[in-house]
N, C-alpha and C positions, 0 to 999 in steps of 0.2 A: 281931210283928204289929202293936204300937199304930205304930210306926215306919214301918210299909208301909203302915198307913191313912192316916198325915199325908203321906208320899212321896205318896200318890194322890189328897188329898186339893187339893199345892198343883199336880200335874200340872192335878188339872178345874178351878183355880185360872186354873191359867196360860192355858190352855184355852181357859176365858170369857174373860178378857179378851183374848183374841185374837181371840173369834170377837165381841168388842162393840169394838174397835177394825176390824176387816172389815169389819162393819154399817154405824159411822159413815165410814167412807173410803167405801161401797160409795155412801151418802146422799149424801154428798156429789160425787161421782161422777153418780147421776141429775141433783141440783139442778142442776147445772152443764150439762146434756143438755139438761132442761129448759127453763132459760135459754137455750140457744141456739139451740134449737125453740121459745121465746116469742121470740125478735126475731128471728129470720128471718121467721116470720108477722109479728109487724109492720113489718119493710123489706114486707110483701107486700103487707098493709095500707093502709101510707101511699102503695106504688106504686096501689094500683088504687079508693081512694078518700079521699088527701089526709089531713093531719092534723086538721082541723078548725079548725085555729091558722091561717088564711096558707097555707098549702101546698098547693094542688091535687095532685088525682093523677097523678103522673109518666107514667103508663097515656097520656095523654092525645096528648105528646109525644114519648113516647121507647117507648112500646111496655108491654105486660106483662112481653115477656118480655127488652125492653129491645137490640129488632131495631133502635128510631130507626126517623127518615123523612125519607129524602135530602133529599128534593121540596123538604118544608120546611124543611132546614138541620137538625135535627134528630136531634144526633151516636148512635151507634149506641153503648150500656154493657154490653152482655151482651159478658163476655170480657175483660172490666177487671180488674185486680185491687180487692180492697173498700178496699187504703192507697190507694189512688190517687182512687179515687172518693171516697171521705171529703175527699182533700186537698183535689179540685178544688171538695166543697163548702162546705167551709171558707175555699177563696182567697177565693170569691164572698162571704162575708160578709166576707170581713176588705178587699175589696174590688182585690184583687191579679189577680183574672179583674171584667172589666165587663161584663154581662152586665142591659138594662132588665127581660128575665122572670124570668134565675135568684136575680140578686142578691136581690130580693127574698123569695123562694122558701128558699131558703139562710137566709135570716137569719129565717124563719118556724119552721123543720129548729133541734131541740134538739140534741146532741152524741150520746145515743141514739139518737135517730131517723135521723138522721147516714146513723152504722155501723148502722143495721140495714136503712136503702136501698141501702147499699153493700153491704153482705152477700149480701141480694140479688138484686143484680143482675151483684151478680160470680159467684154460682151459675149465672148463665143462661149459657146455650151461646150461642155467634153462628153468624147465622145460612149456610149452607154456598153460598147464593148473595151476590155482589157486586151491588150498584146498577148498578154500568154507568157509564159516559160516555159516549152517544151521540152527542152534541156533538163530541166531542174527533175529531180527525184522526189516520190512523196514526201522520204527522210527530210531532203533538203529544205524543201515547200514549207512542212514543218516545223521546225525549228525558223522559221522565217519569219513563221504567223506567229509564231510564240514569245519571237524578241518584238513584233510589230505589236503587238495588242498587250504584250506582259511585263516583255523589258528581262534582263540581270538583273536585279536591284543591287543582292550580291558581289559583283560584278562594277558598277557604278554605268552599266548600260540603262537609263530608263526606257517603257515604254515606247518606240514612235507615238501613236495617237495622243500621250500624254497635252503633247504640243500642237501635233498637225491633223487633229479631230477627232471622230466620230469615223473610222473606217480607213485613216490617213485620207481623209478627201480636203482636207485645207483648213484652217483655221483662220483665216484672212486679220487683219493684211501682213503679220509676218509672217506666217507661220503657214508655207504652201503646203500644195495637194500634193502628194505622191500617190495615192492608188495609181494603177496607169501607167505610173510613166514608164516607157521601157526599162528590162534589168541592166543593161547596159549601161546606159542612162545613170541610174540611179548607182549605181557600183563605182564606173570613173568619179562620181560627185563623193563618193565619200571615202573613196581614195584620195582623191582632191584634199579635204578639211586634213584624214587623217597622214598625210605629206605637207598641208601648212602651204599647200599653195593655193587653195581657195582660201581667202581671211575674210568673208565677210558677212558672216555667225557675231549675234549681240554678244559679247563675253565668251565669244570662244566656245559657245553654247555642246554647236554641234561640231568643234575642233577634239573637244574633250571626249563626245562620245566616242568619235571614230576611233579614238586612238584608244578606247578599249576594245572595242572590236575587236576581233580575228576576221582574221579572211576568212573563213568556211562564216562566220555569221552575216562577213558583210556579202556575200558571194545567197547566201541564205536570205538576210531580209532584199535586197535586191528582186529576187527571184518571186519570192510573196509579194513583194506589192506590184511585179505586172498582172499579176492572174484577177485584182483587183479591181474592181470596174469602176475608174472613175466615179462616171453617173452616180448621183444619188438616187433610190429606191424610194425614197420617205417624202 
């Protein structure tokens, strides 16, 4: 009887120990979940209100849902990976991307705030409708479509979709979506790569591509991408 009681006591102690371990593990998981929720909330707060330390509300230019403002040249951020968005902000801090508006804003954000904002915008769905390119002729759009989907391999120009995914809707984490971006923004970035004022592409990949594009090609690519819906219909 005594041995049985001792065995039962041991079993109870084991169960109690397991329960304590489970409670600790559960608490840790809950803390991680709450931390993630807090980070997302902080990201939304910065997007809506700024950080009070030099970074204005992101929504003023990029929209609360990251839809951007094609007419103003402000890019859509919704649908980009958090990794890519965070990298761009850090590259503005380092001077690898130059922009008189974005550089001081990025420098006003802490690393945690960058991750929070990137995570918030990455969680937003891109709009279903593309901004369009009303000024572009059919010939320009056709050239743009050919460059985006087929490229000009004889001139060292690969198809955009080879890296940026089907319909140029992105290939995370490194290749951002291009579909549905405003033509003005795409054109400005291709010119920046071409002029070496944007230097944050791995292996100078985009700088080589941009260098091979003519001014007509740049306009065509930008105009066509502005007509492609950023939201996947698959």
